[in-house]
C-alpha positions as CSV (number, residue, x, y, z in Angstrom):
1,X,91.6,123.2,215.0
2,X,91.3,125.9,212.4
3,X,92.8,125.0,209.0
4,X,93.5,127.2,206.0
5,X,92.6,126.3,202.5
6,X,95.1,127.7,199.9
7,X,94.8,128.6,196.3
8,X,96.3,125.5,194.6
9,X,99.1,125.6,192.0
10,X,98.0,123.7,188.9
11,X,101.1,123.1,186.8
12,X,104.6,124.6,187.0
13,X,103.8,127.6,184.8
14,X,100.7,128.9,186.8
15,X,101.4,131.8,189.1
16,X,97.8,132.9,190.0
17,X,94.2,131.9,189.5
18,X,90.9,133.8,189.2
19,X,88.1,132.9,191.6
20,X,85.1,132.0,189.4
21,X,82.5,131.1,192.1
22,X,82.2,130.4,195.8
23,X,80.0,127.4,196.5
24,X,80.1,127.9,200.2
25,X,79.7,131.1,202.2
26,X,81.0,132.2,205.6
27,X,79.2,130.3,208.4
28,X,78.2,127.3,206.3
29,X,78.8,123.7,207.5
30,X,81.4,122.0,205.4
31,X,81.8,118.2,204.9
32,X,84.8,116.4,203.4
33,X,84.4,116.4,199.6
34,X,82.2,119.5,199.4
35,X,83.2,121.9,196.7
36,X,84.4,125.2,198.3
37,X,85.1,127.3,195.3
38,X,85.8,127.1,191.6
39,X,88.8,128.8,190.1
40,X,90.3,129.3,186.6
41,X,93.8,129.4,185.1
42,X,94.2,130.8,181.6
43,X,93.7,127.3,180.2
44,X,91.3,125.3,182.5
45,X,88.8,125.5,185.3
46,X,89.0,123.5,188.6
47,X,86.9,122.8,191.7
48,X,88.5,122.9,195.1
49,X,87.1,120.3,197.5
50,X,87.1,120.4,201.3
51,X,89.6,118.0,202.8
52,X,88.4,118.5,206.4
53,X,85.0,119.1,207.9
54,X,83.9,122.0,210.1
55,X,82.5,125.5,209.7
56,X,83.7,127.9,207.0
57,X,84.9,130.6,209.4
58,X,86.2,133.1,206.8
59,X,86.8,133.7,203.1
60,X,89.5,136.2,202.1
61,X,88.8,136.8,198.4
62,X,85.7,137.5,196.3
63,X,84.5,136.1,193.0
64,X,86.6,137.7,190.2
65,X,89.7,138.2,192.3
66,X,93.0,137.2,190.8
67,X,94.7,135.3,193.6
68,X,98.4,134.2,193.7
69,X,98.9,130.5,194.1
70,X,99.5,129.1,197.6
71,X,97.8,132.1,199.3
72,X,95.2,131.4,201.9
73,X,91.7,131.4,200.4
74,X,89.5,130.6,203.4
75,X,89.6,129.0,206.9
76,X,87.7,125.9,208.2
77,X,87.3,125.2,211.9
78,X,85.0,125.5,214.8
79,X,83.0,128.6,215.9
80,X,84.9,130.9,218.2
81,X,88.4,129.9,217.0
82,X,91.0,132.7,216.5
83,X,91.7,133.0,212.7
84,X,93.5,136.4,212.7
85,X,96.8,134.8,211.8
86,X,95.4,133.2,208.6
87,X,94.5,136.5,206.8
88,X,96.8,136.8,203.8
89,X,98.5,140.1,202.8
90,X,96.2,142.2,200.6
91,X,93.0,140.4,201.8
92,X,90.5,141.9,204.2
93,X,88.1,140.1,206.6
94,X,84.6,140.7,205.4
95,X,81.7,142.0,207.5
96,X,79.1,139.6,208.8
97,X,76.4,138.6,206.4
98,X,73.3,140.8,206.4
99,X,70.0,139.1,207.6
100,X,68.1,137.3,204.9
101,X,65.1,139.7,205.1
102,X,67.5,142.6,204.4
103,X,68.9,140.8,201.4
104,X,65.4,140.2,200.0
105,X,64.6,143.9,200.3
106,X,67.8,144.8,198.5
107,X,67.0,142.3,195.7
108,X,63.5,143.8,195.4
109,X,64.9,147.4,195.1
110,X,67.5,146.4,192.6
111,X,64.8,144.7,190.4
112,X,62.8,147.9,190.2
113,X,65.7,149.9,188.7
114,X,69.5,149.9,188.4
115,X,70.8,153.3,189.5
116,X,74.3,154.7,189.2
117,X,74.6,157.0,192.1
118,X,77.3,158.4,194.5
119,X,78.2,156.0,197.3
120,X,77.9,157.3,200.9
121,X,80.4,154.8,202.3
122,X,83.4,156.4,203.7
123,X,85.3,153.0,203.8
124,X,84.8,152.0,200.2
125,X,85.0,148.2,199.5
126,X,86.3,147.4,196.1
127,X,87.9,144.3,194.5
128,X,91.5,144.5,193.2
129,X,90.3,143.9,189.6
130,X,87.6,146.5,189.9
131,X,90.0,149.1,191.2
132,X,92.5,148.4,188.4
133,X,89.7,148.9,185.8
134,X,88.6,152.1,187.5
135,X,92.1,153.5,187.3
136,X,92.3,152.6,183.6
137,X,88.9,154.1,182.7
138,X,89.2,157.2,185.0
139,X,85.8,156.9,186.6
140,X,84.7,158.1,190.0
141,X,84.3,154.8,191.9
142,X,82.2,156.5,194.6
143,X,79.4,156.7,192.0
144,X,79.5,152.9,191.4
145,X,76.4,150.8,192.3
146,X,78.0,148.0,194.3
147,X,76.5,144.6,193.4
148,X,79.1,142.3,194.9
149,X,78.8,140.4,198.1
150,X,78.5,142.5,201.2
151,X,78.2,145.7,199.2
152,X,81.6,145.3,197.5
153,X,82.2,147.0,194.2
154,X,83.3,144.4,191.6
155,X,84.4,144.6,188.0
156,X,81.0,144.6,186.4
157,X,80.0,147.7,188.5
158,X,83.0,149.6,187.1
159,X,82.1,148.5,183.5
160,X,78.5,149.9,184.0
161,X,79.9,153.1,185.5
162,X,82.4,153.5,182.6
163,X,79.4,153.3,180.2
164,X,76.9,155.5,182.0
165,X,78.6,157.2,184.9
166,X,80.9,160.1,185.7
167,X,84.4,160.2,184.1
168,X,87.4,162.3,184.7
169,X,90.4,163.0,182.4
170,X,93.8,161.7,183.5
171,X,95.1,165.3,183.8
172,X,92.2,166.4,186.0
173,X,92.1,163.4,188.3
174,X,94.7,164.6,190.8
175,X,92.7,167.8,191.5
176,X,89.3,166.2,191.3
177,X,87.2,166.5,194.5
178,X,84.8,163.6,194.9
179,X,82.6,165.6,197.2
180,X,81.9,168.3,194.5
181,X,80.1,168.3,191.2
182,X,81.4,169.9,188.0
183,X,80.1,171.1,184.7
184,X,81.8,168.5,182.5
185,X,82.7,169.9,179.1
186,X,85.2,167.3,177.9
187,X,84.8,164.6,175.2
188,X,82.3,162.0,176.2
189,X,81.1,164.0,179.2
190,X,84.5,163.9,181.0
191,X,85.5,166.5,183.6
192,X,88.6,168.4,182.5
193,X,91.3,170.5,184.2
194,X,89.5,173.6,182.9
195,X,86.2,172.5,184.5
196,X,87.9,172.1,187.9
197,X,89.7,175.5,187.5
198,X,86.4,177.3,186.8
199,X,84.8,175.6,189.8
200,X,81.4,175.6,188.1
201,X,79.1,173.3,190.1
202,X,76.2,171.6,188.4
203,X,73.9,169.0,190.1
204,X,74.7,165.5,189.0
205,X,71.7,163.7,187.6
206,X,71.0,160.1,188.6
207,X,71.2,157.7,185.7
208,X,68.5,155.1,185.7
209,X,68.5,152.0,183.5
210,X,65.2,150.2,183.3
211,X,65.3,146.5,183.7
212,X,62.9,146.2,180.8
213,X,65.6,147.6,178.5
214,X,67.8,144.6,179.1
215,X,65.3,141.8,178.8
216,X,65.8,141.0,175.1
217,X,69.4,139.7,175.5
218,X,71.7,138.1,178.0
219,X,75.2,139.2,178.7
220,X,77.9,136.9,180.1
221,X,81.4,137.8,181.1
222,X,84.1,135.9,179.2
223,X,85.9,133.2,181.0
224,X,89.7,133.2,181.2
225,X,89.7,130.2,178.8
226,X,87.6,132.0,176.2
227,X,89.8,135.2,176.5
228,X,92.9,133.1,175.9
229,X,91.3,131.4,172.9
230,X,90.3,134.7,171.4
231,X,93.8,136.2,171.9
232,X,95.6,133.2,170.5
233,X,93.3,132.9,167.4
234,X,93.6,136.6,166.7
235,X,97.4,136.5,166.9
236,X,97.5,133.4,164.7
237,X,95.4,135.0,161.9
238,X,97.1,138.5,162.1
239,X,100.7,137.4,162.4
240,X,100.9,134.4,160.0
241,X,100.6,133.9,156.3
242,X,98.2,131.0,156.5
243,X,97.3,128.8,153.5
244,X,94.8,125.9,153.5
245,X,94.8,123.0,151.1
246,X,92.3,120.2,150.9
247,X,92.7,116.5,149.9
248,X,90.6,113.3,150.2
249,X,91.4,109.6,150.5
250,X,89.6,106.3,150.2
251,X,88.7,105.5,153.7
252,X,87.9,101.8,153.0
253,X,91.0,100.5,154.6
254,X,90.6,102.4,157.9
255,X,86.9,101.7,158.1
256,X,87.5,97.9,157.6
257,X,90.3,98.0,160.2
258,X,88.2,99.7,162.7
259,X,85.3,97.3,162.2
260,X,87.7,94.4,162.7
261,X,89.1,95.9,165.9
262,X,85.7,96.7,167.2
263,X,84.5,93.1,166.8
264,X,87.5,91.9,168.8
265,X,87.9,94.7,171.3
266,X,86.8,92.7,174.3
267,X,88.6,89.5,173.4
268,X,91.9,91.3,172.8
269,X,91.5,93.8,175.7
270,X,91.8,96.8,173.3
271,X,90.6,100.3,173.7
272,X,87.6,101.5,171.7
273,X,89.8,102.7,168.8
274,X,88.1,105.4,166.8
275,X,88.7,106.8,163.3
276,X,90.2,109.9,164.9
277,X,92.7,107.7,166.8
278,X,93.7,106.0,163.6
279,X,94.3,109.4,161.9
280,X,96.4,110.6,164.9
281,X,98.6,107.5,164.7
282,X,99.0,107.9,160.9
283,X,99.8,111.6,161.2
284,X,102.5,111.0,163.9
285,X,104.3,108.4,161.7
286,X,104.0,110.5,158.5
287,X,105.3,113.7,160.1
288,X,108.7,112.2,160.8
289,X,109.6,112.7,157.1
290,X,108.1,116.2,157.0
291,X,109.8,118.1,159.8
292,X,109.0,121.6,158.6
293,X,105.4,120.8,159.6
294,X,106.4,119.4,163.0
295,X,108.1,122.6,164.1
296,X,107.9,125.9,166.0
297,X,108.6,129.3,164.3
298,X,109.3,132.4,166.4
299,X,110.0,134.9,163.6
300,X,113.7,134.5,164.1
301,X,114.3,130.8,163.9
302,X,112.6,127.5,163.2
303,X,112.8,124.6,165.7
304,X,112.3,121.2,164.0
305,X,111.4,118.4,166.4
306,X,112.7,114.8,166.2
307,X,109.6,113.6,168.2
308,X,105.9,114.3,167.5
309,X,104.1,115.9,170.5
310,X,100.6,115.7,169.1
311,X,98.0,118.3,170.1
312,X,94.4,117.0,169.9
313,X,91.6,119.6,169.9
314,X,88.8,118.8,172.3
315,X,85.5,120.5,172.4
316,X,84.4,121.2,176.0
317,X,81.6,123.2,177.8
318,X,84.4,125.6,178.8
319,X,85.7,126.1,175.2
320,X,88.2,124.5,172.9
321,X,91.1,122.9,174.7
322,X,94.2,121.2,173.1
323,X,95.9,118.6,175.3
324,X,99.2,117.1,174.2
325,X,100.0,113.4,173.5
326,X,103.8,113.6,174.1
327,X,106.1,111.3,172.0
328,X,103.1,110.3,170.0
329,X,105.2,108.8,167.2
330,X,106.6,106.2,169.7
331,X,103.3,104.9,170.9
332,X,101.1,102.1,169.7
333,X,97.6,102.8,168.3
334,X,96.0,101.3,171.4
335,X,98.1,103.5,173.7
336,X,97.2,106.6,171.7
337,X,93.5,105.7,171.9
338,X,93.7,105.3,175.7
339,X,95.6,108.5,176.2
340,X,93.5,110.7,174.0
341,X,90.3,109.5,175.8
342,X,91.9,110.1,179.2
343,X,93.0,113.6,178.2
344,X,89.6,114.4,176.7
345,X,87.9,113.3,179.9
346,X,90.1,115.5,182.0
347,X,89.5,118.5,179.7
348,X,85.7,118.1,179.9
349,X,85.6,117.8,183.7
350,X,88.0,120.7,184.0
351,X,90.7,119.0,186.1
352,X,93.5,118.6,183.5
353,X,97.0,119.7,184.6
354,X,97.8,122.9,182.6
355,X,101.3,121.4,181.8
356,X,99.4,118.9,179.5
357,X,98.0,121.8,177.5
358,X,101.4,123.0,176.3
359,X,104.3,121.6,174.3
360,X,102.5,120.5,171.2
361,X,104.4,120.4,167.9
362,X,101.4,119.7,165.6
363,X,97.7,119.8,166.1
364,X,94.7,117.7,164.8
365,X,91.2,119.0,165.0
366,X,88.2,116.9,163.9
367,X,84.8,118.2,162.8
368,X,84.0,115.2,160.7
369,X,81.5,113.8,163.2
370,X,79.5,117.1,162.8
371,X,79.1,116.5,159.0
372,X,81.7,119.1,158.0
373,X,83.2,118.2,154.5
374,X,85.9,121.0,154.4
375,X,87.0,123.8,156.6
376,X,90.0,126.1,157.4
377,X,91.6,125.2,160.7
378,X,93.6,128.0,162.4
379,X,97.2,127.3,163.4
380,X,98.0,127.2,167.1
381,X,101.2,129.3,167.3
382,X,104.1,128.8,167.4
383,X,103.3,125.6,165.5
384,X,103.7,125.8,161.7
385,X,100.7,123.6,160.6
386,X,97.4,122.1,161.7
387,X,95.3,119.3,160.2
388,X,91.5,119.3,160.0
389,X,89.8,116.0,159.8
390,X,86.5,116.1,157.8
391,X,83.5,113.9,157.4
392,X,82.9,110.9,155.2
393,X,81.2,111.4,151.8
394,X,80.2,108.8,149.2
395,X,82.1,109.0,145.9
396,X,82.5,106.7,142.9
397,X,85.5,105.4,141.1
398,X,86.3,103.1,138.2
399,X,87.9,99.8,139.1
400,X,88.4,97.0,136.6
401,X,86.0,98.6,134.2
402,X,83.3,98.9,136.8
403,X,82.0,102.0,138.6
404,X,82.0,101.4,142.4
405,X,81.0,103.7,145.3
406,X,83.4,104.2,148.2
407,X,83.6,106.3,151.4
408,X,86.0,109.2,151.0
409,X,87.3,111.3,153.9
410,X,88.5,114.9,153.5
411,X,91.6,116.4,155.1
412,X,92.2,120.2,155.4
413,X,95.8,121.2,156.1
414,X,96.6,124.8,157.1
415,X,100.3,125.8,156.9
416,X,102.3,128.8,157.9
417,X,103.4,129.9,154.4
418,X,106.3,131.9,155.8
419,X,108.0,128.6,156.6
420,X,106.2,125.8,154.7
421,X,105.9,126.1,151.0
422,X,102.9,124.7,149.1
423,X,104.7,121.8,147.4
424,X,106.2,120.3,150.6
425,X,102.8,120.6,152.3
426,X,101.1,118.9,149.4
427,X,103.7,116.1,149.6
428,X,102.8,115.6,153.3
429,X,99.1,115.4,152.4
430,X,99.8,112.9,149.6
431,X,102.0,110.7,151.9
432,X,99.4,110.8,154.6
433,X,96.6,109.9,152.3
434,X,98.6,106.9,151.0
435,X,99.3,105.7,154.5
436,X,95.7,105.9,155.5
437,X,94.5,104.1,152.3
438,X,97.0,101.3,153.1
439,X,96.7,101.5,156.9
440,X,97.3,97.8,157.7
441,X,100.5,97.8,155.7
442,X,101.5,101.0,157.5
443,X,101.1,99.1,160.8
444,X,103.5,96.4,159.6
445,X,106.3,98.9,159.1
């Protein structure tokens, strides 16, 4: 029996997802566990696996389409089954795939030259995202070189056309005749109302871009995650008065404690507790006495939290992600270590629930394992502060009349100076350094 596969809803706040890639195409045999398609939210990337076996009878959306959650994405069943009732509103059933030999010929022609020319298709096939971009850029979509599946115009085709193709001003667009050619006199080669009124016809030249001209670089479309990171970081820098201060502490205590735990991990059934886990634990306890740093600011009011929901920055192949350890101040060091590792694993595989990427009240980012001695972490709004953990460096100090070397660790604290003054921030850093230098006594509190 034919069965529809829907676009999943990942988290309570996600309304739609973008189709990143189809791993199966119409007519393919599908087994349970096979990846059908990859999709993105604005925070994470996921793979949708087949839960039944059969033939992929139809797919309703293309790569790059923004699809509302719970809408039918494709249908799996047996050949000959009626699937007309599964087609979602706004989606069109695609034509049958072209023969392989025809595809090879098309690829060969495309490799020789990329040409922007007027389409002869009366029934123009264009993705929703491409149509939206075409409307915004005022280009004539009939001149687009369709590179999408089954001759469909997709977003990158409109981007290429906007750069090199025919453009029409907004005022002239209602009267523009796609079957005619005009002498474009507007800015940037645009066709104006005056050009249409004069009715001067000039042959439109074909624009050819040599493949050789593009071989010295690669161009990759930004993922949704990278777009969100860029937008958030730009807003953070442009809208806040950010100030970074640096401090260092004697890491002897935490290094000795970690060595002791590591030697007894198996016997005591503990997690592999890292230096970063220890810092997360210490920060959560220290923040309780410095609530202006454990807060959200929305330009009108400040919300100080009685619990610490710790954001922990994770480097992933898809970009920086910041999952949240909720109620971090209430958890043991071992529990924090286990949870951070679990969240990091889900971030790196791309299957973390988006709800776990929100709600943080303070963030820790660690570049120490990369040898960074000091840096300027950027606040994740609406939070009011972020702590950067730096690498270990060898320093010397005088103790009982003798000069002794020790391992020092740097901390870089960035604050929103609109809310947090320098002195309170410095006191937080001082208290945190004291707690880390006397970590075993801190655990006894």
